[in-house]
DOZA-206607 format. One record per residue (C-alpha): residue in three letters; x, y, z. Coordinates in nm, 3 decimals, decimal comma. Example, Ala and Ser with C-alpha at 12.3 -4.5 7.8 and 13.67 -1.06 7.14 Angstrom:
NODE code      xx      yy      zz
NODE  ALA   1,230  -0,450   0,780
NODE  SER   1,367  -0,106   0,714
! end
This chain:
NODE code      xx      yy      zz
NODE  UNK  -1,099 -11,174   4,697
NODE  UNK  -0,715 -11,188   4,811
NODE  UNK  -0,619 -11,088   4,448
NODE  UNK  -0,914 -10,798   4,446
NODE  UNK  -0,773 -10,663   4,738
NODE  UNK  -0,404 -10,646   4,646
NODE  UNK  -0,520 -10,470   4,268
NODE  UNK  -0,735 -10,248   4,476
NODE  UNK  -0,435 -10,147   4,726
NODE  UNK  -0,177 -10,115   4,388
NODE  UNK  -0,439  -9,871   4,262
NODE  UNK  -0,463  -9,672   4,581
NODE  UNK  -0,121  -9,680   4,630
NODE  UNK  -0,070  -9,551   4,252
NODE  UNK  -0,349  -9,297   4,342
NODE  UNK  -0,127  -9,164   4,639
NODE  UNK   0,206  -9,185   4,446
NODE  UNK   0,081  -8,966   4,165
NODE  UNK  -0,134  -8,720   4,380
NODE  UNK   0,217  -8,636   4,587
NODE  UNK   0,428  -8,634   4,258
NODE  UNK   0,228  -8,382   4,107
NODE  UNK   0,206  -8,164   4,434
NODE  UNK   0,582  -8,173   4,401
NODE  UNK   0,592  -8,080   4,067
NODE  UNK   0,350  -7,817   4,135
NODE  UNK   0,573  -7,679   4,394
NODE  UNK   0,908  -7,706   4,199
NODE  UNK   0,760  -7,516   3,911
NODE  UNK   0,592  -7,276   4,092
NODE  UNK   0,889  -7,170   4,257
NODE  UNK   1,053  -7,171   3,891
NODE  UNK   0,792  -6,960   3,782
NODE  UNK   0,797  -6,720   4,063
NODE  UNK   1,179  -6,696   4,003
NODE  UNK   1,158  -6,604   3,648
NODE  UNK   0,882  -6,351   3,739
NODE  UNK   1,082  -6,161   3,991
NODE  UNK   1,304  -5,899   3,840
NODE  UNK   1,671  -5,956   3,855
NODE  UNK   1,841  -5,824   4,177
NODE  UNK   2,146  -5,746   3,962
NODE  UNK   2,145  -5,357   3,924
NODE  UNK   2,405  -5,399   3,616
NODE  UNK   2,139  -5,626   3,422
NODE  UNK   1,960  -5,451   3,148
NODE  UNK   1,718  -5,588   2,839
NODE  UNK   1,731  -5,482   2,498
NODE  UNK   1,391  -5,554   2,223
NODE  UNK   1,417  -5,559   1,865
NODE  UNK   1,124  -5,615   1,629
NODE  UNK   1,088  -5,926   1,373
NODE  UNK   1,321  -5,804   1,078
NODE  UNK   1,654  -5,811   1,021
NODE  UNK   1,769  -5,486   1,062
NODE  UNK   1,630  -5,440   1,395
NODE  UNK   1,760  -5,776   1,501
NODE  UNK   2,123  -5,630   1,408
NODE  UNK   2,077  -5,293   1,579
NODE  UNK   1,981  -5,469   1,896
NODE  UNK   2,284  -5,716   1,870
NODE  UNK   2,503  -5,345   1,806
NODE  UNK   2,303  -5,205   2,117
NODE  UNK   2,376  -5,536   2,352
NODE  UNK   2,777  -5,545   2,233
NODE  UNK   2,826  -5,144   2,327
NODE  UNK   2,612  -5,210   2,710
NODE  UNK   2,823  -5,509   2,748
NODE  UNK   3,140  -5,293   2,713
NODE  UNK   2,990  -5,050   2,933
NODE  UNK   2,991  -5,326   3,197
NODE  UNK   2,621  -5,462   3,173
NODE  UNK   2,473  -5,792   3,153
NODE  UNK   2,258  -5,764   2,864
NODE  UNK   1,971  -5,995   2,747
NODE  UNK   1,850  -5,907   2,402
NODE  UNK   1,483  -6,010   2,325
NODE  UNK   1,502  -6,106   1,962
NODE  UNK   1,203  -6,051   1,734
NODE  UNK   0,955  -5,971   2,020
NODE  UNK   0,696  -5,881   1,726
NODE  UNK   0,557  -5,567   1,565
NODE  UNK   0,548  -5,207   1,688
NODE  UNK   0,286  -5,196   1,940
NODE  UNK   0,406  -5,519   2,121
NODE  UNK   0,746  -5,358   2,150
NODE  UNK   0,627  -4,997   2,250
NODE  UNK   0,421  -5,184   2,528
NODE  UNK   0,682  -5,377   2,659
NODE  UNK   0,934  -5,050   2,679
NODE  UNK   0,690  -4,870   2,847
NODE  UNK   0,568  -5,173   3,105
NODE  UNK   0,966  -5,203   3,192
NODE  UNK   1,007  -5,544   3,025
NODE  UNK   1,266  -5,375   2,851
NODE  UNK   1,495  -5,086   2,854
NODE  UNK   1,558  -4,984   2,496
NODE  UNK   1,511  -5,084   2,133
NODE  UNK   1,543  -4,936   1,782
NODE  UNK   1,273  -4,766   1,587
NODE  UNK   1,221  -4,520   1,335
NODE  UNK   1,059  -4,140   1,374
NODE  UNK   0,832  -4,208   1,103
NODE  UNK   0,679  -4,538   1,299
NODE  UNK   0,703  -4,333   1,625
NODE  UNK   0,507  -4,031   1,449
NODE  UNK   0,258  -4,220   1,302
NODE  UNK   0,190  -4,557   1,480
NODE  UNK   0,284  -4,463   1,859
NODE  UNK   0,192  -4,085   1,874
NODE  UNK  -0,068  -4,091   1,624
NODE  UNK   0,016  -3,740   1,509
NODE  UNK  -0,200  -3,617   1,188
NODE  UNK   0,098  -3,356   1,112
NODE  UNK   0,473  -3,409   1,103
NODE  UNK   0,672  -3,354   1,418
NODE  UNK   0,998  -3,219   1,474
NODE  UNK   1,250  -3,427   1,670
NODE  UNK   1,204  -3,178   2,005
NODE  UNK   0,830  -3,239   1,955
NODE  UNK   0,861  -3,628   1,954
NODE  UNK   1,086  -3,627   2,246
NODE  UNK   0,840  -3,413   2,427
NODE  UNK   0,567  -3,624   2,373
NODE  UNK   0,773  -3,928   2,455
NODE  UNK   0,847  -3,800   2,756
NODE  UNK   0,500  -3,805   2,898
NODE  UNK   0,531  -4,185   2,857
NODE  UNK   0,861  -4,197   3,024
NODE  UNK   1,043  -4,247   2,747
NODE  UNK   1,330  -4,075   2,584
NODE  UNK   1,456  -4,063   2,234
NODE  UNK   1,812  -4,091   2,132
NODE  UNK   1,958  -3,886   1,815
NODE  UNK   1,937  -4,002   1,471
NODE  UNK   2,200  -4,314   1,381
NODE  UNK   2,234  -4,149   1,036
NODE  UNK   2,034  -4,347   0,797
NODE  UNK   1,662  -4,320   0,661
NODE  UNK   1,504  -4,659   0,641
NODE  UNK   1,184  -4,523   0,476
NODE  UNK   0,901  -4,737   0,353
NODE  UNK   0,922  -4,831  -0,036
NODE  UNK   0,741  -5,018  -0,296
NODE  UNK   0,938  -5,294  -0,509
NODE  UNK   0,917  -5,472  -0,815
NODE  UNK   1,130  -5,696  -1,002
NODE  UNK   1,380  -5,494  -1,222
NODE  UNK   1,302  -5,646  -1,530
NODE  UNK   0,911  -5,631  -1,477
NODE  UNK   0,924  -5,232  -1,397
NODE  UNK   1,124  -5,184  -1,704
NODE  UNK   0,879  -5,382  -1,947
NODE  UNK   0,599  -5,196  -1,784
NODE  UNK   0,779  -4,866  -1,793
NODE  UNK   0,689  -4,805  -1,425
NODE  UNK   0,952  -4,617  -1,225
NODE  UNK   0,714  -4,421  -1,013
NODE  UNK   0,431  -4,484  -0,744
NODE  UNK   0,186  -4,269  -0,941
NODE  UNK   0,279  -4,527  -1,264
NODE  UNK   0,045  -4,751  -1,101
NODE  UNK  -0,245  -4,596  -1,148
NODE  UNK  -0,239  -4,756  -1,518
NODE  UNK  -0,195  -5,138  -1,433
NODE  UNK  -0,452  -5,236  -1,259
NODE  UNK  -0,383  -5,615  -1,318
NODE  UNK  -0,054  -5,614  -1,080
NODE  UNK  -0,068  -5,851  -0,781
NODE  UNK   0,042  -5,737  -0,470
NODE  UNK   0,120  -5,840  -0,145
NODE  UNK   0,194  -5,634   0,182
NODE  UNK   0,300  -5,682   0,492
NODE  UNK  -0,020  -5,716   0,764
NODE  UNK   0,151  -5,440   0,968
NODE  UNK   0,171  -5,207   0,619
NODE  UNK  -0,173  -5,316   0,560
NODE  UNK  -0,309  -5,139   0,879
NODE  UNK  -0,089  -4,820   0,950
NODE  UNK  -0,201  -4,479   0,917
NODE  UNK   0,100  -4,433   0,686
NODE  UNK   0,059  -4,764   0,517
NODE  UNK  -0,184  -4,914   0,237
NODE  UNK  -0,494  -4,736   0,291
NODE  UNK  -0,370  -4,391   0,280
NODE  UNK  -0,135  -4,429   0,050
NODE  UNK  -0,410  -4,582  -0,221
NODE  UNK  -0,612  -4,254  -0,149
NODE  UNK  -0,302  -4,038  -0,188
NODE  UNK  -0,239  -4,179  -0,528
NODE  UNK  -0,537  -4,318  -0,624
NODE  UNK  -0,461  -4,686  -0,652
NODE  UNK  -0,690  -4,975  -0,675
NODE  UNK  -0,546  -5,286  -0,577
NODE  UNK  -0,638  -5,559  -0,358
NODE  UNK  -0,329  -5,673  -0,157
NODE  UNK  -0,277  -5,975   0,034
NODE  UNK  -0,139  -6,001   0,370
NODE  UNK   0,189  -6,156   0,360
NODE  UNK   0,518  -6,230   0,629
NODE  UNK   0,798  -5,930   0,482
NODE  UNK   1,069  -6,242   0,423
NODE  UNK   0,809  -6,443   0,262
NODE  UNK   0,678  -6,147   0,032
NODE  UNK   1,038  -6,106  -0,090
NODE  UNK   1,029  -6,498  -0,213
NODE  UNK   0,680  -6,472  -0,374
NODE  UNK   0,791  -6,172  -0,566
NODE  UNK   1,141  -6,331  -0,692
NODE  UNK   0,913  -6,633  -0,792
NODE  UNK   0,649  -6,424  -0,958
NODE  UNK   0,371  -6,495  -0,727
NODE  UNK   0,325  -6,113  -0,685
NODE  UNK   0,432  -5,812  -0,861
NODE  UNK   0,430  -5,524  -0,578
NODE  UNK   0,537  -5,562  -0,242
NODE  UNK   0,634  -5,285   0,067
NODE  UNK   1,009  -5,290   0,169
NODE  UNK   1,242  -5,123   0,354
NODE  UNK   1,519  -4,860   0,193
NODE  UNK   1,788  -5,057   0,347
NODE  UNK   1,697  -5,407   0,311
NODE  UNK   1,974  -5,638   0,150
NODE  UNK   1,711  -5,811  -0,059
NODE  UNK   1,654  -5,550  -0,260
NODE  UNK   2,011  -5,588  -0,412
NODE  UNK   2,015  -5,947  -0,367
NODE  UNK   1,716  -5,992  -0,576
NODE  UNK   1,727  -5,698  -0,826
NODE  UNK   1,446  -5,493  -0,723
NODE  UNK   1,363  -5,157  -0,821
NODE  UNK   1,230  -4,937  -0,561
NODE  UNK   0,964  -4,700  -0,681
NODE  UNK   1,023  -4,310  -0,685
NODE  UNK   0,760  -4,159  -0,417
NODE  UNK   0,677  -3,877  -0,672
NODE  UNK   0,408  -3,750  -0,452
NODE  UNK   0,616  -3,775  -0,138
NODE  UNK   0,379  -3,967   0,109
NODE  UNK   0,627  -4,145   0,325
NODE  UNK   0,757  -3,970   0,625
NODE  UNK   1,099  -4,001   0,685
NODE  UNK   1,224  -4,320   0,903
NODE  UNK   1,521  -4,183   1,087
NODE  UNK   1,652  -4,457   1,259
NODE  UNK   1,701  -4,392   1,645
NODE  UNK   1,698  -4,585   1,984
NODE  UNK   1,385  -4,543   2,260
NODE  UNK   1,474  -4,567   2,617
NODE  UNK   1,327  -4,556   2,926
NODE  UNK   1,418  -4,228   3,102
NODE  UNK   1,473  -4,437   3,446
NODE  UNK   1,750  -4,597   3,246
NODE  UNK   2,114  -4,566   3,390
NODE  UNK   2,271  -4,279   3,221
NODE  UNK   2,566  -4,466   3,137
NODE  UNK   2,384  -4,729   2,932
NODE  UNK   2,193  -4,395   2,752
NODE  UNK   2,543  -4,250   2,683
NODE  UNK   2,667  -4,589   2,529
NODE  UNK   2,352  -4,606   2,297
NODE  UNK   2,432  -4,253   2,166
NODE  UNK   2,801  -4,356   2,067
NODE  UNK   2,571  -4,476   1,740
NODE  UNK   2,441  -4,134   1,676
NODE  UNK   2,544  -4,030   1,306
NODE  UNK   2,784  -4,369   1,284
NODE  UNK   2,533  -4,543   1,040
NODE  UNK   2,436  -4,414   0,688
NODE  UNK   2,224  -4,596   0,437
NODE  UNK   2,489  -4,816   0,254
NODE  UNK   2,674  -4,933   0,587
NODE  UNK   2,338  -5,065   0,712
NODE  UNK   2,311  -5,210   0,410
NODE  UNK   2,598  -5,395   0,422
NODE  UNK   2,518  -5,487   0,802
NODE  UNK   2,196  -5,645   0,661
NODE  UNK   2,346  -5,836   0,371
NODE  UNK   2,617  -5,973   0,613
NODE  UNK   2,374  -6,109   0,888
NODE  UNK   2,144  -6,290   0,600
NODE  UNK   2,440  -6,427   0,435
NODE  UNK   2,584  -6,587   0,743
NODE  UNK   2,247  -6,667   0,915
NODE  UNK   2,350  -6,506   1,213
NODE  UNK   2,242  -6,133   1,369
NODE  UNK   2,529  -6,141   1,547
NODE  UNK   2,741  -6,125   1,239
NODE  UNK   2,616  -5,769   1,114
NODE  UNK   2,695  -5,650   1,455
NODE  UNK   3,072  -5,776   1,450
NODE  UNK   3,094  -5,602   1,095
NODE  UNK   2,996  -5,282   1,198
NODE  UNK   3,240  -5,289   1,516
NODE  UNK   3,528  -5,396   1,233
NODE  UNK   3,459  -5,136   1,022
NODE  UNK   3,480  -4,840   1,304
NODE  UNK   3,784  -4,987   1,461
NODE  UNK   3,607  -5,088   1,776
NODE  UNK   3,877  -5,224   2,003
NODE  UNK   3,681  -5,553   2,082
NODE  UNK   3,582  -5,656   1,718
NODE  UNK   3,417  -5,973   1,789
NODE  UNK   3,066  -6,030   1,900
NODE  UNK   3,025  -6,332   2,099
NODE  UNK   2,801  -6,572   1,909
NODE  UNK   2,627  -6,892   2,141
NODE  UNK   2,680  -7,241   2,011
NODE  UNK   2,416  -7,431   1,828
NODE  UNK   2,400  -7,695   2,147
NODE  UNK   2,372  -7,423   2,410
NODE  UNK   2,105  -7,236   2,227
NODE  UNK   1,942  -7,586   2,204
NODE  UNK   1,993  -7,631   2,533
NODE  UNK   1,846  -7,282   2,650
NODE  UNK   1,525  -7,299   2,394
NODE  UNK   1,443  -7,644   2,519
NODE  UNK   1,461  -7,554   2,903
NODE  UNK   1,254  -7,246   2,853
NODE  UNK   0,991  -7,439   2,646
NODE  UNK   0,989  -7,725   2,890
NODE  UNK   0,939  -7,472   3,160
NODE  UNK   0,648  -7,287   2,957
NODE  UNK   0,481  -7,589   2,885
NODE  UNK   0,561  -7,776   3,214
NODE  UNK   0,416  -7,477   3,505
NODE  UNK   0,083  -7,427   3,206
NODE  UNK   0,026  -7,800   3,230
NODE  UNK   0,029  -7,837   3,573
NODE  UNK  -0,168  -7,587   3,683
NODE  UNK  -0,416  -7,646   3,411
NODE  UNK  -0,443  -8,015   3,542
NODE  UNK  -0,509  -7,869   3,912
NODE  UNK  -0,753  -7,636   3,804
NODE  UNK  -0,944  -7,836   3,551
NODE  UNK  -1,024  -8,144   3,664
NODE  UNK  -1,206  -7,998   3,959
NODE  UNK  -1,410  -7,789   3,689
NODE  UNK  -1,454  -8,086   3,517
NODE  UNK  -1,645  -8,302   3,812
NODE  UNK  -1,824  -7,957   3,837
NODE  UNK  -1,934  -8,023   3,504
NODE  UNK  -2,016  -8,349   3,484
NODE  UNK  -2,352  -8,272   3,660
NODE  UNK  -2,652  -8,131   3,506
NODE  UNK  -2,743  -7,764   3,460
NODE  UNK  -2,656  -7,397   3,372
NODE  UNK  -2,304  -7,382   3,547
NODE  UNK  -2,204  -7,689   3,401
NODE  UNK  -2,274  -7,572   3,044
NODE  UNK  -2,090  -7,260   3,158
NODE  UNK  -1,801  -7,431   3,291
NODE  UNK  -1,742  -7,633   2,925
NODE  UNK  -1,859  -7,325   2,734
NODE  UNK  -1,594  -7,097   2,849
NODE  UNK  -1,313  -7,271   2,791
NODE  UNK  -1,455  -7,369   2,458
NODE  UNK  -1,464  -6,957   2,373
NODE  UNK  -1,134  -6,930   2,493
NODE  UNK  -0,977  -7,200   2,235
NODE  UNK  -1,145  -7,022   1,935
NODE  UNK  -0,928  -6,723   1,991
NODE  UNK  -0,642  -6,709   1,780
NODE  UNK  -0,323  -6,765   1,997
NODE  UNK  -0,123  -6,434   1,854
NODE  UNK  -0,463  -6,230   1,916
NODE  UNK  -0,467  -6,386   2,264
NODE  UNK  -0,084  -6,293   2,339
NODE  UNK  -0,134  -5,961   2,208
NODE  UNK  -0,433  -5,914   2,445
NODE  UNK  -0,262  -6,018   2,767
NODE  UNK   0,065  -5,811   2,728
NODE  UNK  -0,099  -5,479   2,858
NODE  UNK  -0,276  -5,684   3,155
NODE  UNK  -0,090  -5,550   3,490
NODE  UNK   0,141  -5,828   3,634
NODE  UNK   0,194  -5,973   3,316
NODE  UNK   0,335  -5,748   3,021
NODE  UNK   0,614  -5,883   2,783
NODE  UNK   0,716  -6,227   2,993
NODE  UNK   0,725  -6,601   3,054
NODE  UNK   0,417  -6,523   3,328
NODE  UNK   0,221  -6,393   2,967
NODE  UNK   0,303  -6,697   2,762
NODE  UNK   0,183  -6,925   3,066
NODE  UNK  -0,137  -6,794   3,143
NODE  UNK  -0,209  -6,810   2,762
NODE  UNK  -0,123  -7,164   2,736
NODE  UNK  -0,304  -7,244   3,054
NODE  UNK  -0,625  -7,069   2,904
NODE  UNK  -0,562  -7,317   2,592
NODE  UNK  -0,515  -7,651   2,820
NODE  UNK  -0,832  -7,615   2,986
NODE  UNK  -1,105  -7,748   2,716
NODE  UNK  -0,966  -8,094   2,624
NODE  UNK  -0,919  -8,153   3,018
NODE  UNK  -1,232  -8,030   3,120
NODE  UNK  -1,461  -8,176   2,851
NODE  UNK  -1,261  -8,519   2,879
NODE  UNK  -1,317  -8,525   3,264
NODE  UNK  -1,680  -8,426   3,223
NODE  UNK  -1,738  -8,683   2,937
NODE  UNK  -1,547  -8,980   3,147
NODE  UNK  -1,764  -8,941   3,471
NODE  UNK  -2,080  -8,886   3,241
NODE  UNK  -2,040  -9,239   3,081
NODE  UNK  -2,024  -9,458   3,377
NODE  UNK  -2,272  -9,705   3,356
NODE  UNK  -2,620  -9,610   3,570
NODE  UNK  -2,565 -10,003   3,743
NODE  UNK  -2,213  -9,906   3,870
NODE  UNK  -2,343  -9,586   4,008
NODE  UNK  -2,628  -9,798   4,177
NODE  UNK  -2,368 -10,047   4,292
NODE  UNK  -2,150  -9,772   4,482
NODE  UNK  -2,445  -9,638   4,661
NODE  UNK  -2,578  -9,968   4,788
NODE  UNK  -2,235 -10,054   4,941
NODE  UNK  -2,288  -9,754   5,154
NODE  UNK  -1,991  -9,508   5,044
NODE  UNK  -2,002  -9,140   5,110
NODE  UNK  -2,042  -8,919   4,755
NODE  UNK  -1,692  -8,823   4,802
NODE  UNK  -1,570  -9,147   4,849
NODE  UNK  -1,789  -9,277   4,535
NODE  UNK  -1,581  -9,015   4,325
NODE  UNK  -1,241  -9,095   4,469
NODE  UNK  -1,286  -9,486   4,457
NODE  UNK  -1,476  -9,544   4,216
NODE  UNK  -1,581  -9,280   3,947
NODE  UNK  -1,240  -9,093   3,894
NODE  UNK  -1,081  -9,458   3,850
NODE  UNK  -1,315  -9,549   3,614
NODE  UNK  -1,302  -9,209   3,402
NODE  UNK  -0,884  -9,224   3,451
NODE  UNK  -0,834  -9,322   3,098
NODE  UNK  -1,046  -9,045   2,928
NODE  UNK  -0,922  -8,788   3,163
NODE  UNK  -0,554  -8,923   3,094
NODE  UNK  -0,634  -8,892   2,751
NODE  UNK  -0,756  -8,500   2,742
NODE  UNK  -0,453  -8,414   2,963
NODE  UNK  -0,233  -8,582   2,662
NODE  UNK  -0,428  -8,372   2,404
NODE  UNK  -0,367  -8,055   2,590
NODE  UNK   0,003  -8,115   2,617
NODE  UNK   0,045  -8,193   2,294
NODE  UNK  -0,120  -7,896   2,132
NODE  UNK   0,044  -7,706   2,415
NODE  UNK   0,401  -7,813   2,291
NODE  UNK   0,325  -7,648   1,952
NODE  UNK   0,146  -7,363   2,060
NODE  UNK   0,435  -7,292   2,297
NODE  UNK   0,666  -7,156   1,996
NODE  UNK   0,416  -6,879   1,989
NODE  UNK   0,611  -6,755   2,313
NODE  UNK   0,908  -6,590   2,101
NODE  UNK   0,678  -6,348   1,939
NODE  UNK   0,636  -6,176   2,276
NODE  UNK   1,012  -6,262   2,401
NODE  UNK   0,907  -6,547   2,642
NODE  UNK   1,186  -6,773   2,413
NODE  UNK   1,169  -7,167   2,377
NODE  UNK   1,192  -7,320   2,056
NODE  UNK   0,999  -7,058   1,888
NODE  UNK   1,289  -6,815   1,887
NODE  UNK   1,475  -6,976   1,589
NODE  UNK   1,145  -7,012   1,411
NODE  UNK   1,095  -6,646   1,426
NODE  UNK   1,472  -6,592   1,297
NODE  UNK   1,438  -6,792   1,048
NODE  UNK   1,116  -6,620   0,898
NODE  UNK   1,305  -6,273   0,921
NODE  UNK   1,615  -6,440   0,739
NODE  UNK   1,397  -6,655   0,520
NODE  UNK   1,591  -6,943   0,572
NODE  UNK   1,444  -7,288   0,637
NODE  UNK   1,730  -7,441   0,802
NODE  UNK   1,685  -7,184   1,089
NODE  UNK   1,353  -7,265   1,110
NODE  UNK   1,373  -7,647   1,115
NODE  UNK   1,630  -7,566   1,421
NODE  UNK   1,324  -7,491   1,604
NODE  UNK   1,063  -7,677   1,442
NODE  UNK   1,251  -8,010   1,417
NODE  UNK   1,285  -8,007   1,809
NODE  UNK   0,952  -7,920   1,850
NODE  UNK   0,801  -8,197   1,712
NODE  UNK   1,056  -8,458   1,852
NODE  UNK   0,903  -8,289   2,175
NODE  UNK   0,565  -8,369   2,102
NODE  UNK   0,629  -8,737   2,011
NODE  UNK   0,829  -8,752   2,328
NODE  UNK   0,540  -8,619   2,493
NODE  UNK   0,297  -8,878   2,325
NODE  UNK   0,528  -9,154   2,409
NODE  UNK   0,586  -9,048   2,803
NODE  UNK   0,168  -9,047   2,811
NODE  UNK   0,139  -9,379   2,666
NODE  UNK   0,359  -9,509   2,933
NODE  UNK   0,166  -9,339   3,207
NODE  UNK  -0,140  -9,500   3,040
NODE  UNK   0,015  -9,861   3,092
NODE  UNK   0,161  -9,759   3,464
NODE  UNK  -0,162  -9,562   3,599
NODE  UNK  -0,467  -9,678   3,452
NODE  UNK  -0,597 -10,031   3,601
NODE  UNK  -0,529 -10,299   3,391
NODE  UNK  -0,909 -10,402   3,353
NODE  UNK  -1,010 -10,088   3,220
NODE  UNK  -0,741 -10,130   2,925
NODE  UNK  -0,873 -10,480   2,887
NODE  UNK  -1,235 -10,365   2,860
NODE  UNK  -1,116 -10,065   2,615
NODE  UNK  -0,939 -10,311   2,381
NODE  UNK  -1,207 -10,553   2,368
NODE  UNK  -1,468 -10,237   2,263
NODE  UNK  -1,257 -10,154   1,994
NODE  UNK  -1,278 -10,510   1,869
! end
């Protein structure tokens, strides 16, 4: 009897300790979330965005250096995704400026069916609170590219020549497939009948070089056009509009910051931009492309600071842990009560299990894109935390409900016969009995969360997804592994920690019972 009382007391002490630790952790992480969500009090802080391809990264780094020279503290939110995500971030104030192209502004942002002058674009953008700087000096138009040897042997030099070659294998970026100045209107304009595959831009170059595809969409200043000796087909029916590079900025941005960016107007031609892109890809460092620009224009401060790998790894890992930690703590506090309710029969229980199940089927990229326009979210760590929280619900809710439902009927009757109140039955008998199943659900959610959190980098929320996205833009496996390996090790560490918690928190009798059942 004495040993039983000691064991019961030990379990109650562990339960109280776990409760207090969870509460303290929740408060600490909540404060951290609020700090991250609140705008900086420093009036000199400014954020620059960029899309997910080399040239946009390099232009973002150039803008960062110019703004730093003007006295601003600058955050470059790299590789935030496609046009719509970055545009929404600009409108919502999550970033102050980013580089774009007049053709994209006309076709994708303003959705104009007819060509627009620069003045007309500025007037239309001003209705959204957005301004447009002057042209940087180069036209990075869309183009269709083939291997030079293949194009010569087939005598394909113009886009219209493709009509006579229906056997060509085509791979286009997903954005090009869906744009109004992309594949579908292009195919109608030229009378083409191909069935293209959707591919990541950098990976399409590899596929083309390896003869896995024969035709891809490209940008006219891509360094890989020269590196892989590709032929750019002539747009002989003049389908593509001009894509003059410009910077879009919020009209409420400090005038000094706008003036700093306008120093780029007319300074970068096609040849120079191609060289900057090539330097960034050669060195695997976007800041190196920016440094080359300042060297060429005789800038007084040529060196663009490059953060050390260990410093970047610490920053990526810290942000990753913050995203996973906050979302998991909130998910646990919400999911366990929901799972307790879902353990009872009835329609409400089915709904409680069903809704998180439906959320789990929504692709993570789609969920992030859907959350960005939501008020109070936008392009921020908060959006990533909300998405991770939603993905964490199902395993914990379902395991909590299942663990409680599997408690044997004789044990339930014994608890009632002892005269325990329903709440006491739950906290002193049922939850301890279901604790191992509940902890397994939390462990599953945590491990999934570590991997899913890499996608937060797509909306500029940081984490270990940053080097993965950059590596895709550079088509560099080494850079990708800088994020992939730490993320995998973090998932293993989470597994080990939960295995230790299983031994610490789960009563020994339940562990022995589980082992016996396995045998």
